[in-house]
C-alpha positions as CSV (number, residue, x, y, z in Angstrom):
1,M,17.9,17.0,28.8
2,S,16.5,19.6,30.9
3,F,14.2,19.0,33.7
4,R,11.7,21.3,31.7
5,N,11.4,18.6,29.2
6,A,11.0,15.6,31.6
7,P,7.1,15.7,31.9
8,R,6.9,15.5,28.1
9,V,9.3,12.9,27.8
10,L,7.3,10.8,30.7
11,L,4.1,11.5,28.8
12,A,5.6,10.2,25.6
13,L,7.0,7.1,27.1
14,T,3.9,6.3,28.8
15,F,1.7,6.8,25.8
16,F,4.3,4.5,23.8
17,T,4.3,1.8,26.5
18,A,0.4,1.9,26.6
19,V,0.4,1.6,22.9
20,L,2.5,-1.5,22.9
21,T,0.7,-3.2,25.5
22,A,-2.5,-2.6,23.9
23,S,-1.3,-4.0,20.5
24,S,0.3,-7.3,22.2
25,D,-3.1,-9.1,22.5
26,A,-3.5,-8.7,18.7
27,G,-2.7,-11.7,16.8
28,K,-1.8,-13.9,19.7
29,T,-1.3,-17.7,19.1
30,V,-4.1,-20.1,20.0
31,T,-5.2,-23.4,19.4
32,V,-8.9,-24.1,19.1
33,R,-11.1,-27.4,18.9
34,G,-14.1,-27.5,16.8
35,Y,-16.4,-28.5,14.1
36,V,-15.9,-27.3,10.5
37,L,-19.7,-26.5,9.4
38,D,-20.8,-23.4,7.4
39,S,-21.7,-20.3,8.8
40,A,-25.4,-20.3,8.0
41,C,-26.0,-23.5,9.9
42,A,-24.0,-22.2,12.9
43,F,-26.6,-19.4,13.2
44,T,-29.8,-20.1,11.7
45,K,-30.0,-23.7,13.0
46,S,-28.2,-23.5,16.2
47,L,-26.4,-26.6,15.4
48,D,-24.0,-28.1,17.9
49,K,-22.1,-30.0,15.2
50,P,-22.8,-30.2,11.3
51,I,-25.4,-32.5,10.0
52,S,-22.9,-34.3,7.7
53,K,-19.8,-33.9,5.8
54,E,-21.7,-33.9,2.5
55,C,-24.3,-30.9,3.9
56,A,-21.1,-28.7,5.1
57,T,-19.3,-29.4,1.9
58,A,-22.5,-28.5,-0.7
59,C,-22.9,-25.2,1.5
60,A,-19.5,-24.4,1.0
61,K,-19.4,-24.9,-2.6
62,A,-22.5,-22.7,-2.8
63,G,-20.4,-19.9,-1.3
64,S,-21.2,-20.2,2.4
65,P,-18.1,-19.5,4.5
66,L,-17.0,-22.4,6.5
67,V,-16.4,-21.6,10.3
68,I,-14.8,-23.4,13.4
69,L,-17.6,-24.1,16.1
70,T,-16.2,-25.0,19.4
71,D,-18.1,-27.0,22.1
72,T,-18.6,-23.9,24.0
73,G,-20.4,-22.2,21.1
74,T,-17.8,-19.8,20.2
75,I,-17.6,-19.6,16.4
76,Y,-14.1,-18.7,14.7
77,W,-14.2,-17.1,11.6
78,P,-11.1,-18.3,9.4
79,I,-9.5,-15.0,7.8
80,A,-6.4,-14.5,5.8
81,D,-3.7,-12.2,6.9
82,T,-3.1,-10.6,3.6
83,T,-4.5,-7.6,1.9
84,P,-6.4,-8.0,-0.2
85,S,-7.8,-10.6,1.5
86,S,-9.0,-14.1,0.3
87,G,-11.6,-16.4,1.3
88,Q,-10.3,-19.5,3.5
89,N,-12.9,-22.0,2.5
90,D,-10.3,-23.9,0.3
91,K,-8.2,-24.4,3.4
92,L,-11.3,-25.8,5.4
93,L,-13.0,-27.7,2.6
94,P,-11.1,-31.0,3.4
95,F,-12.3,-31.0,7.0
96,A,-15.9,-29.9,6.4
97,G,-18.2,-31.9,8.8
98,Q,-15.4,-32.9,10.8
99,K,-13.9,-32.0,14.5
100,V,-10.7,-30.5,14.1
101,T,-7.7,-28.7,16.0
102,A,-6.6,-25.6,14.5
103,S,-3.8,-23.3,15.5
104,G,-3.1,-19.6,14.6
105,K,-3.2,-16.2,15.2
106,L,-6.3,-15.0,17.1
107,F,-8.2,-11.3,16.2
108,Q,-11.2,-10.4,18.3
109,R,-13.3,-7.4,17.7
110,G,-16.9,-6.4,18.6
111,G,-17.7,-9.9,19.9
112,S,-16.3,-11.7,17.2
113,S,-13.4,-14.1,16.9
114,A,-11.4,-14.5,13.8
115,L,-8.4,-16.9,13.2
116,V,-5.7,-17.0,10.6
117,I,-5.0,-20.7,10.7
118,E,-1.5,-21.6,10.5
119,K,-2.0,-25.3,11.2
120,I,-5.3,-27.5,10.8
121,E,-5.8,-31.3,11.4
122,A,-8.8,-33.6,11.8
123,L,-9.4,-35.0,15.2
124,T,-9.4,-38.6,15.3
125,D,-11.4,-38.9,18.3
126,Q,-14.8,-36.9,17.4
127,K,-16.2,-37.0,21.0
């Protein structure tokens, strides 16, 4: 390698390192706790928790996406990591209206949080 190419090599290595660093946050594994409720109620009614399991189930069956709402007010949109993507209501429907612990890959963009759920279970203590 000649010294004339050193600045180009250094620039390429710096760019490559920056790309790797920027992409390392995408899809990091997290665990969240919150209530499973329909997205419309989370936004339009400003609920802290679902009205009932039956209400959340009825809304989901009518087509409203289910989300996970944490105690801090963060709404996690369950997403698939496949293309084409698929809805996640089938995965969340057994937990509609309940408080859960969910873990998976977190993706954030424009103030929104999405979660590719790898594991989900109902919390036995729903305080």
